[in-house]
C-alpha positions as CSV (number, residue, x, y, z in Angstrom):
1,X,-53.9,-33.2,-46.7
2,X,-54.3,-30.9,-43.7
3,X,-54.1,-33.5,-41.0
4,X,-51.4,-33.1,-38.4
5,X,-50.0,-36.0,-36.4
6,X,-48.7,-35.5,-32.9
7,X,-46.9,-38.3,-31.0
8,X,-45.8,-38.3,-27.4
9,X,-43.2,-41.0,-26.9
10,X,-42.3,-41.8,-23.3
11,X,-39.2,-44.0,-22.7
12,X,-37.8,-42.9,-26.0
13,X,-34.4,-44.3,-25.0
14,X,-35.8,-47.6,-26.4
15,X,-35.3,-46.1,-29.9
16,X,-37.7,-48.7,-31.4
17,X,-40.6,-46.5,-30.1
18,X,-39.5,-43.4,-31.9
19,X,-37.8,-44.8,-35.0
20,X,-40.5,-47.5,-35.6
21,X,-43.2,-44.8,-35.4
22,X,-41.2,-42.6,-37.9
23,X,-40.8,-45.5,-40.3
24,X,-44.5,-46.5,-40.0
25,X,-45.5,-42.9,-40.8
26,X,-43.2,-42.9,-43.8
27,X,-44.5,-46.2,-45.0
28,X,-48.1,-44.9,-44.7
29,X,-47.1,-41.8,-46.6
30,X,-45.4,-43.8,-49.4
31,X,-48.5,-45.9,-50.1
32,X,-50.6,-42.9,-51.0
33,X,-50.5,-40.7,-54.0
34,X,-50.2,-37.7,-51.7
35,X,-48.7,-37.1,-48.3
36,X,-50.7,-38.7,-45.5
37,X,-50.0,-35.9,-43.1
38,X,-49.4,-32.2,-43.4
39,X,-46.9,-32.5,-40.6
40,X,-45.8,-34.9,-37.9
41,X,-44.7,-33.7,-34.5
42,X,-42.8,-35.9,-32.0
43,X,-42.3,-35.1,-28.3
44,X,-39.8,-37.6,-26.9
45,X,-39.3,-38.0,-23.1
46,X,-36.9,-40.1,-21.2
47,X,-35.8,-40.0,-17.5
48,X,-32.2,-40.7,-18.6
49,X,-30.3,-38.0,-20.5
50,X,-27.9,-40.5,-22.1
51,X,-30.8,-42.1,-23.9
52,X,-31.8,-38.7,-25.4
53,X,-28.1,-38.0,-26.2
54,X,-27.9,-41.3,-28.1
55,X,-31.1,-40.5,-30.0
56,X,-29.7,-37.1,-31.0
57,X,-26.4,-38.8,-32.2
58,X,-28.5,-41.1,-34.4
59,X,-30.4,-38.1,-35.7
60,X,-27.1,-36.4,-36.6
61,X,-26.0,-39.5,-38.4
62,X,-29.3,-39.8,-40.3
63,X,-29.0,-36.2,-41.4
64,X,-25.4,-36.9,-42.6
65,X,-26.6,-40.0,-44.4
66,X,-29.4,-38.0,-46.2
67,X,-26.9,-35.4,-47.3
68,X,-24.4,-38.0,-48.6
69,X,-27.2,-39.8,-50.5
70,X,-28.4,-36.6,-52.0
71,X,-24.8,-35.8,-53.2
72,X,-24.1,-39.3,-54.4
73,X,-27.1,-41.7,-54.9
74,X,-24.9,-44.7,-55.6
75,X,-25.5,-47.8,-53.6
76,X,-22.4,-47.6,-51.4
77,X,-22.7,-43.9,-50.5
78,X,-23.2,-43.5,-46.8
79,X,-22.4,-47.1,-45.9
80,X,-20.0,-46.0,-43.1
81,X,-22.7,-43.8,-41.6
82,X,-25.2,-46.7,-41.7
83,X,-22.7,-49.0,-40.0
84,X,-22.1,-46.4,-37.3
85,X,-25.9,-46.1,-36.7
86,X,-26.3,-49.8,-36.4
87,X,-23.5,-50.2,-33.9
88,X,-24.5,-47.1,-31.8
89,X,-28.1,-48.3,-31.8
90,X,-27.6,-51.9,-31.0
91,X,-23.9,-52.6,-30.0
92,X,-22.2,-52.7,-26.7
93,X,-18.7,-52.6,-28.2
94,X,-17.7,-50.3,-31.1
95,X,-15.0,-51.2,-33.6
96,X,-12.3,-48.5,-33.9
97,X,-13.7,-47.1,-37.2
98,X,-17.2,-46.6,-35.7
99,X,-15.7,-45.2,-32.5
100,X,-13.8,-42.6,-34.5
101,X,-17.0,-41.7,-36.4
102,X,-18.9,-41.4,-33.1
103,X,-16.2,-39.1,-31.8
104,X,-16.4,-36.9,-34.9
105,X,-20.2,-36.6,-34.5
106,X,-20.0,-35.9,-30.8
107,X,-17.3,-33.2,-31.4
108,X,-19.6,-31.6,-34.0
109,X,-22.6,-31.7,-31.6
110,X,-20.7,-30.4,-28.6
111,X,-19.2,-27.6,-30.6
112,X,-22.6,-26.5,-31.8
113,X,-24.2,-26.7,-28.3
114,X,-21.3,-24.8,-26.7
115,X,-21.3,-22.1,-29.3
116,X,-25.0,-21.3,-29.0
117,X,-26.9,-22.6,-26.1
118,X,-30.1,-21.2,-27.6
119,X,-29.9,-22.6,-31.1
120,X,-31.2,-26.1,-31.8
121,X,-29.0,-28.8,-33.3
122,X,-31.5,-29.0,-36.2
123,X,-34.0,-26.4,-37.4
124,X,-36.8,-28.9,-36.7
125,X,-35.7,-29.7,-33.2
126,X,-36.5,-28.0,-29.8
127,X,-34.4,-29.0,-26.8
128,X,-35.6,-28.0,-23.4
129,X,-32.7,-26.0,-21.8
130,X,-32.1,-28.3,-18.7
131,X,-32.2,-31.3,-21.0
132,X,-29.7,-29.6,-23.3
133,X,-27.3,-29.1,-20.3
134,X,-27.6,-32.8,-19.3
135,X,-27.1,-34.0,-22.9
136,X,-24.1,-31.8,-23.3
137,X,-22.6,-33.2,-20.0
138,X,-23.0,-36.8,-21.3
139,X,-21.6,-36.0,-24.8
140,X,-18.5,-34.5,-23.1
141,X,-18.2,-37.6,-20.9
142,X,-18.3,-39.8,-24.0
143,X,-15.5,-37.9,-25.5
144,X,-13.2,-39.3,-22.7
145,X,-11.3,-42.5,-23.6
146,X,-12.7,-45.7,-22.1
147,X,-11.2,-46.7,-18.8
148,X,-8.9,-49.8,-18.6
149,X,-11.9,-51.7,-17.1
150,X,-13.5,-51.5,-20.5
151,X,-10.5,-52.3,-22.6
152,X,-11.0,-54.7,-25.5
153,X,-9.0,-57.4,-23.7
154,X,-11.0,-57.1,-20.5
155,X,-14.3,-57.1,-22.3
156,X,-13.3,-60.1,-24.5
157,X,-12.2,-62.0,-21.4
158,X,-15.5,-61.2,-19.6
159,X,-17.5,-62.3,-22.6
160,X,-15.5,-65.5,-22.9
161,X,-15.9,-66.3,-19.2
162,X,-19.7,-65.7,-19.4
163,X,-19.9,-67.9,-22.5
164,X,-17.9,-70.8,-21.0
165,X,-20.1,-70.6,-17.8
166,X,-23.3,-70.6,-19.9
167,X,-22.0,-73.5,-22.1
168,X,-21.1,-75.5,-19.0
169,X,-24.6,-75.1,-17.5
170,X,-26.2,-76.1,-20.8
171,X,-24.0,-79.2,-21.0
172,X,-24.8,-80.2,-17.4
173,X,-28.5,-79.9,-18.1
174,X,-28.8,-81.2,-21.7
175,X,-25.5,-83.0,-22.5
176,X,-22.9,-82.1,-25.1
177,X,-24.0,-80.0,-28.1
178,X,-24.1,-81.7,-31.4
179,X,-22.1,-79.8,-34.0
180,X,-23.9,-79.3,-37.3
181,X,-21.5,-78.1,-40.0
182,X,-24.4,-77.8,-42.6
183,X,-25.7,-74.8,-40.7
184,X,-22.3,-73.3,-40.2
185,X,-22.5,-73.7,-36.5
186,X,-19.0,-75.1,-36.2
187,X,-17.4,-72.3,-38.2
188,X,-19.3,-69.7,-36.1
189,X,-18.0,-71.4,-33.0
190,X,-14.4,-71.3,-34.3
191,X,-14.8,-67.6,-35.1
192,X,-16.2,-66.9,-31.7
193,X,-13.4,-68.8,-30.0
194,X,-10.8,-66.9,-32.0
195,X,-12.2,-63.4,-31.7
196,X,-14.6,-63.6,-28.7
197,X,-17.0,-61.1,-30.2
198,X,-20.6,-60.5,-29.2
């Protein structure tokens, strides 16, 4: 095939736009006996540099996952990387293991960008110079430890207060919730009360 696909994705910070398009293109390609496109080119734009920085972190982790799977195709190879991707993509709070992985990736990316401002992080990537400067600034910021305001204890307390307030409003409007042990609701509630996780 000699067709080329070019995509302009605005608001790429909502990674569903970019990654969903990439997955859809891969699915289309896997259904055919030959590649659906000769090449696919993505231009991603976002007004916020942190959104682009997060996308690049996910790219870095995806590349690491591909290398791990190529070296060891067993089922569990790369599980830690997939866990990190899922938390970084969708989580507000990172477990220590994922936070350490994130710091490892950021350190690698910052080192690369600081060593050679002209070279891309990946051979298939072009970063506009002013975007690269902003992304580097945010990566460095993320290397700093979280402030006390965002400590685990403070976040858990805030989540618990919000949950209690929401539950009180629901109770006032609809009455007491009926516990249904068959669905595991009671056990889920016990776990939430004990750990206050999101």
